C-alpha positions as CSV (number, residue, x, y, z in Angstrom):
1,M,-88.9,-184.4,74.3
2,D,-85.6,-185.6,72.9
3,V,-83.8,-187.2,75.9
4,E,-80.5,-187.5,74.1
5,E,-80.4,-183.7,73.4
6,V,-81.4,-183.0,76.9
7,A,-78.6,-185.2,78.3
8,E,-76.1,-183.6,76.0
9,E,-77.1,-180.2,77.3
10,L,-77.1,-181.2,80.9
11,Y,-73.7,-182.8,80.9
12,G,-72.3,-179.7,79.3
13,L,-73.4,-177.6,82.3
14,R,-71.4,-177.1,85.5
15,P,-72.2,-179.5,88.3
16,A,-73.9,-176.8,90.4
17,E,-76.3,-176.1,87.5
18,F,-77.2,-179.7,86.7
19,V,-79.9,-180.6,89.2
20,A,-82.1,-177.5,88.7
21,A,-81.9,-177.8,84.9
22,R,-82.7,-181.5,85.1
23,D,-85.7,-181.0,87.3
24,T,-87.0,-178.2,84.9
25,Y,-86.9,-180.7,82.0
26,V,-88.6,-183.4,84.1
27,A,-91.4,-180.9,85.0
28,R,-91.8,-180.0,81.3
29,A,-92.0,-183.7,80.3
30,R,-94.6,-184.4,83.0
31,A,-96.6,-181.3,81.9
32,A,-96.5,-182.7,78.3
33,K,-97.7,-186.1,79.6
34,D,-94.4,-187.7,78.4
35,A,-93.8,-190.1,81.2
36,R,-91.0,-192.0,79.4
37,A,-88.9,-188.9,78.9
38,A,-89.6,-187.7,82.4
39,K,-88.4,-191.0,83.9
40,A,-85.3,-191.1,81.6
41,V,-84.3,-187.5,82.4
42,A,-84.9,-187.9,86.1
43,A,-82.6,-190.9,86.1
44,L,-79.6,-188.8,84.9
45,R,-77.1,-188.3,87.7
46,R,-75.1,-185.2,88.4
47,P,-71.4,-185.7,87.6
48,S,-68.7,-185.2,90.3
49,I,-66.3,-182.3,89.7
50,A,-63.6,-184.7,88.6
51,A,-65.9,-186.6,86.2
52,W,-67.2,-183.2,84.8
53,A,-63.7,-181.9,84.3
54,A,-62.8,-185.1,82.4
55,N,-66.0,-184.8,80.3
56,R,-65.1,-181.2,79.5
57,L,-61.7,-182.3,78.3
58,A,-63.3,-184.9,75.9
59,R,-65.8,-182.3,74.7
60,Q,-63.4,-179.4,74.1
61,R,-60.2,-181.2,73.1
62,Q,-61.6,-183.7,70.7
63,R,-58.4,-184.3,68.7
64,E,-56.4,-185.1,71.8
65,A,-59.3,-187.2,73.1
66,Q,-59.3,-189.3,69.9
67,Q,-55.6,-189.8,70.1
68,F,-55.9,-190.8,73.8
69,L,-58.7,-193.3,72.9
70,A,-56.6,-194.8,70.2
71,L,-53.8,-195.3,72.7
72,G,-56.2,-197.1,75.0
73,T,-57.2,-199.4,72.2
74,T,-53.6,-200.2,71.5
75,L,-52.8,-200.8,75.2
76,R,-55.8,-203.1,75.7
77,E,-55.0,-205.1,72.6
78,A,-51.3,-205.3,73.6
79,H,-52.2,-206.6,77.1
80,R,-54.7,-209.1,75.6
81,T,-52.1,-210.5,73.3
82,L,-49.0,-209.8,75.5
83,D,-47.4,-208.0,72.5
84,A,-44.1,-206.9,74.0
85,E,-43.3,-204.3,71.4
86,Q,-46.7,-202.6,71.6
87,L,-46.6,-202.7,75.4
88,R,-43.2,-200.8,75.4
89,A,-44.2,-198.4,72.6
90,A,-47.6,-197.5,74.1
91,G,-46.8,-197.8,77.7
92,A,-44.0,-195.2,77.4
93,Q,-46.5,-192.6,76.5
94,R,-49.1,-193.4,79.1
95,Q,-48.0,-191.7,82.4
96,E,-46.7,-188.5,80.7
97,L,-49.8,-188.2,78.6
98,I,-52.2,-188.8,81.4
99,A,-50.5,-186.1,83.6
100,A,-50.6,-183.6,80.7
101,L,-54.2,-184.2,79.9
102,A,-55.2,-184.0,83.6
103,R,-53.5,-180.6,83.8
104,T,-55.4,-179.5,80.6
105,A,-58.7,-180.7,82.2
106,A,-58.0,-178.7,85.4
107,A,-57.2,-175.6,83.2
108,L,-60.5,-176.0,81.3
109,A,-62.4,-176.3,84.6
110,G,-60.7,-173.1,85.8
111,E,-61.8,-171.3,82.7
112,A,-65.4,-172.4,83.6
113,G,-65.0,-170.9,87.1
114,L,-64.3,-174.1,89.0
115,S,-61.0,-174.6,90.9
116,V,-59.5,-178.1,91.0
117,S,-58.0,-179.3,94.3
118,D,-55.1,-181.8,94.4
119,T,-57.6,-184.5,95.3
120,V,-59.8,-183.8,92.3
121,Q,-56.6,-183.6,90.1
122,H,-55.7,-187.1,91.3
123,E,-59.3,-188.3,90.5
124,I,-59.0,-186.9,87.0
125,E,-55.8,-188.9,86.5
126,Q,-57.5,-192.0,87.9
127,T,-60.4,-191.5,85.5
128,L,-58.0,-191.2,82.5
129,H,-56.2,-194.4,83.6
130,A,-59.6,-196.1,83.5
131,V,-60.3,-194.7,80.1
132,L,-57.2,-196.4,78.8
133,A,-58.0,-199.7,80.6
134,D,-61.7,-200.1,80.3
135,R,-63.6,-199.9,77.0
136,D,-66.9,-199.1,78.6
137,V,-65.4,-196.2,80.5
138,A,-63.7,-195.0,77.3
139,E,-67.1,-195.0,75.5
140,Q,-68.7,-193.0,78.3
141,W,-65.8,-190.5,78.4
142,A,-65.9,-190.1,74.6
143,R,-69.5,-189.0,74.8
144,G,-68.8,-186.7,77.8
145,R,-71.2,-188.7,80.0
146,L,-69.0,-189.9,82.9
147,V,-70.8,-189.4,86.3
148,R,-68.1,-190.4,88.9
149,T,-64.5,-191.4,89.1
150,P,-64.1,-195.2,88.3
151,E,-62.6,-197.4,91.0
152,A,-58.8,-197.3,91.2
153,A,-58.8,-201.1,90.7
154,V,-59.9,-200.6,87.1
155,G,-56.7,-201.1,85.1
156,F,-54.5,-203.3,83.1
157,P,-53.8,-206.8,84.5
158,A,-50.3,-207.2,85.9
159,V,-47.8,-208.7,83.5
160,A,-44.8,-210.5,85.0
161,P,-41.4,-209.3,83.8
162,E,-40.6,-212.7,82.4
163,A,-43.7,-212.6,80.3
164,V,-42.3,-209.6,78.3
165,P,-39.0,-210.6,76.8
166,P,-36.4,-207.8,76.9
167,R,-35.6,-206.1,73.7
168,R,-32.3,-207.3,72.4
169,P,-30.3,-205.4,69.7
170,P,-29.4,-207.4,66.6
171,V,-26.0,-209.2,66.9
172,P,-23.6,-208.6,64.0
173,P,-22.5,-211.7,62.2
174,S,-18.9,-211.4,63.3
175,A,-20.0,-211.0,66.9
176,A,-22.3,-214.0,66.5
177,A,-19.4,-216.1,65.1
178,S,-17.1,-214.9,67.9
179,G,-19.7,-215.7,70.5
180,A,-20.3,-219.1,69.0
181,G,-16.6,-219.8,69.1
182,T,-16.3,-218.5,72.7
183,A,-19.3,-220.7,73.7
184,G,-17.7,-223.6,72.0
185,G,-14.5,-223.0,73.8
186,R,-16.2,-222.8,77.1
187,A,-18.0,-226.0,76.5
188,Q,-14.7,-227.7,75.5
189,K,-13.1,-226.4,78.7
190,R,-16.0,-227.7,80.8
191,D,-15.7,-231.1,79.1
192,R,-11.9,-231.2,79.7
193,A,-12.4,-230.1,83.3
194,G,-15.0,-232.8,83.8
195,E,-12.8,-235.4,82.3
196,G,-9.9,-234.2,84.6
197,E,-12.1,-234.5,87.7
198,D,-13.4,-237.9,86.7
199,A,-9.9,-239.1,86.0
200,A,-8.7,-237.7,89.4
201,G,-11.5,-239.4,91.2
202,A,-12.8,-236.0,92.7
203,D,-13.6,-238.0,96.0
204,G,-17.3,-237.2,95.9
205,R,-16.7,-233.4,96.0
206,S,-19.0,-232.9,93.1
207,A,-21.8,-234.7,94.9
208,A,-21.1,-232.7,98.0
209,G,-21.2,-229.5,96.1
210,R,-24.5,-230.3,94.6
211,K,-26.3,-230.8,97.9
212,P,-25.7,-227.2,99.1
213,A,-26.9,-226.0,95.7
214,R,-30.1,-227.9,96.0
215,G,-30.6,-226.6,99.5
216,E,-30.0,-223.0,98.3
217,D,-32.5,-223.5,95.5
218,T,-35.1,-224.8,97.9
219,R,-34.6,-221.8,100.2
220,R,-34.9,-219.4,97.2
221,R,-38.0,-221.1,96.0
222,R,-39.6,-220.8,99.5
223,A,-38.6,-217.2,99.8
224,L,-40.0,-216.5,96.4
225,E,-43.3,-218.3,97.4
226,R,-43.5,-216.3,100.6
227,A,-42.8,-213.1,98.7
228,R,-45.6,-214.0,96.2
229,T,-48.0,-214.8,99.0
230,E,-47.2,-211.5,100.8
231,A,-47.5,-209.6,97.5
232,G,-50.9,-211.3,96.9
233,D,-52.1,-210.4,100.4
234,A,-50.9,-206.8,99.9
235,D,-52.7,-206.6,96.5
236,G,-55.9,-208.0,98.2
237,E,-55.7,-205.4,100.9
238,V,-55.2,-202.6,98.3
239,A,-58.2,-203.9,96.4
240,R,-60.3,-204.0,99.5
241,R,-59.3,-200.4,100.5
242,E,-60.0,-199.3,96.9
243,R,-63.5,-200.8,97.1
244,E,-64.0,-199.1,100.4
245,L,-62.9,-195.8,98.9
246,A,-65.1,-196.2,95.9
247,G,-68.1,-197.0,98.2
248,A,-67.3,-193.9,100.2
249,R,-67.1,-191.8,97.1
250,E,-70.4,-193.1,95.8
251,A,-72.0,-192.5,99.2
252,R,-70.6,-188.9,99.2
253,Q,-71.9,-188.4,95.6
254,A,-75.3,-189.7,96.6
255,A,-75.3,-187.4,99.7
256,V,-74.3,-184.4,97.6
257,E,-77.1,-185.1,95.1
258,E,-79.6,-185.6,97.9
259,A,-78.5,-182.4,99.5
260,D,-78.8,-180.6,96.2
261,S,-82.3,-182.0,95.6
262,S,-83.3,-181.1,99.2
263,A,-81.9,-177.6,98.7
264,E,-83.9,-177.2,95.5
265,R,-87.1,-178.4,97.2
266,V,-86.5,-176.1,100.1
267,G,-86.0,-173.2,97.7
268,R,-89.1,-174.1,95.8
269,L,-91.1,-174.3,99.1
270,E,-89.7,-171.0,100.3
271,R,-90.7,-169.3,97.0
272,E,-94.2,-170.8,97.3
273,L,-94.4,-169.7,101.0
274,H,-93.2,-166.2,100.0
275,E,-95.8,-166.0,97.2
276,G,-98.5,-167.3,99.6
277,R,-97.7,-164.7,102.2
278,R,-97.7,-162.0,99.6
279,A,-101.1,-163.2,98.3
280,R,-102.4,-163.3,101.9
281,Q,-101.2,-159.7,102.4
282,E,-102.8,-158.6,99.2
283,A,-106.0,-160.3,100.2
284,R,-106.0,-158.6,103.6
285,T,-105.4,-155.3,101.9
286,A,-108.3,-155.9,99.5
287,A,-110.5,-157.0,102.4
288,T,-109.7,-153.9,104.4
289,A,-110.5,-151.7,101.3
290,A,-113.7,-153.6,100.7
291,G,-114.7,-153.2,104.4
292,K,-114.2,-149.4,104.1
293,E,-116.3,-149.4,101.0
294,V,-119.0,-151.3,102.7
295,T,-118.9,-148.9,105.7
296,A,-119.2,-145.9,103.3
297,A,-122.0,-147.6,101.4
298,E,-123.9,-148.3,104.6
299,H,-123.5,-144.6,105.7
300,A,-124.6,-143.4,102.3
301,L,-127.7,-145.7,102.5
302,R,-128.6,-144.4,106.0
303,E,-128.2,-140.8,104.8
304,A,-130.4,-141.5,101.7
305,R,-133.1,-143.1,103.9
306,R,-133.0,-140.1,106.2
307,V,-133.4,-137.7,103.3
308,A,-136.2,-139.8,101.8
309,A,-138.0,-139.8,105.1
310,Q,-137.8,-136.0,105.3
311,K,-139.1,-135.7,101.8
312,A,-142.0,-138.0,102.6
313,R,-143.0,-136.0,105.7
314,A,-142.8,-132.7,103.7
315,L,-145.0,-134.2,101.0
316,Q,-147.5,-135.3,103.6
317,D,-147.6,-131.8,105.1
318,L,-148.2,-130.3,101.7
319,E,-151.0,-132.7,101.0
320,R,-152.8,-132.0,104.3
321,R,-152.6,-128.2,103.7
322,D,-154.0,-128.7,100.3
323,E,-157.0,-130.6,101.5
324,A,-157.7,-128.0,104.2
């Protein structure tokens, strides 16, 4: 059995059809004494509705999928190298493209007879975010083999605004010269002002002015540190909640799979019970018919014996008469 072909077929089915089809292939592999294939196919997990919809998007919209994968490669490389131009160019496409592709995935799911709720729509968008951010997720999605929605924490690392220098338009030579002159003029004015203050004695006002400035800088730094600490704590809480959500989703998926497997086993046992009851009824019917046949045969035997006895007596009577 070609496990790769089986997996390709299974992940193209609707989620409700997955378990029964998988178990059928496992039974075939076991019947063929192919333990390796049976184990590999049995290990395949049924995809969630969101993962299945995302997989269907990758399978049926291959051109768009390749473009989206290329965007993910660009974004991952830009974040790795902190390339500001690439970050701006690729990041501008991200949100709008993800929303559009998620709507397309929902439409494709609808064509296959599955309605997509708002929650599932959000999970599809979360999956597409992970495709951009994580190369392993991108590879699974490209093959149409995603099983569940990746954790929401999967994503690009945060980039501080100061790490990405703002885009500045080129300055015309005349403006540059004017700016240089203006800057020079401001410097000269500052020098002249400083000289005037020194000449006037300034009575320590400059030193007095610097002290409040230092105090203000200290307060700002402390406020910034507190803000960073609070932001870090908030990010940690978000990450913890996201892990809890991911764990709950995995537990839900496992429960759904177990319920499907149990339902399949119950269905199989019910079919076996129905067949057993039918066989029992047929056996009872056959036994009843056989009993009637036995009764008829016994009656026929008794009648044959009675007739035989009559014939024997008649023969004896004839023989005695003949002797006399």
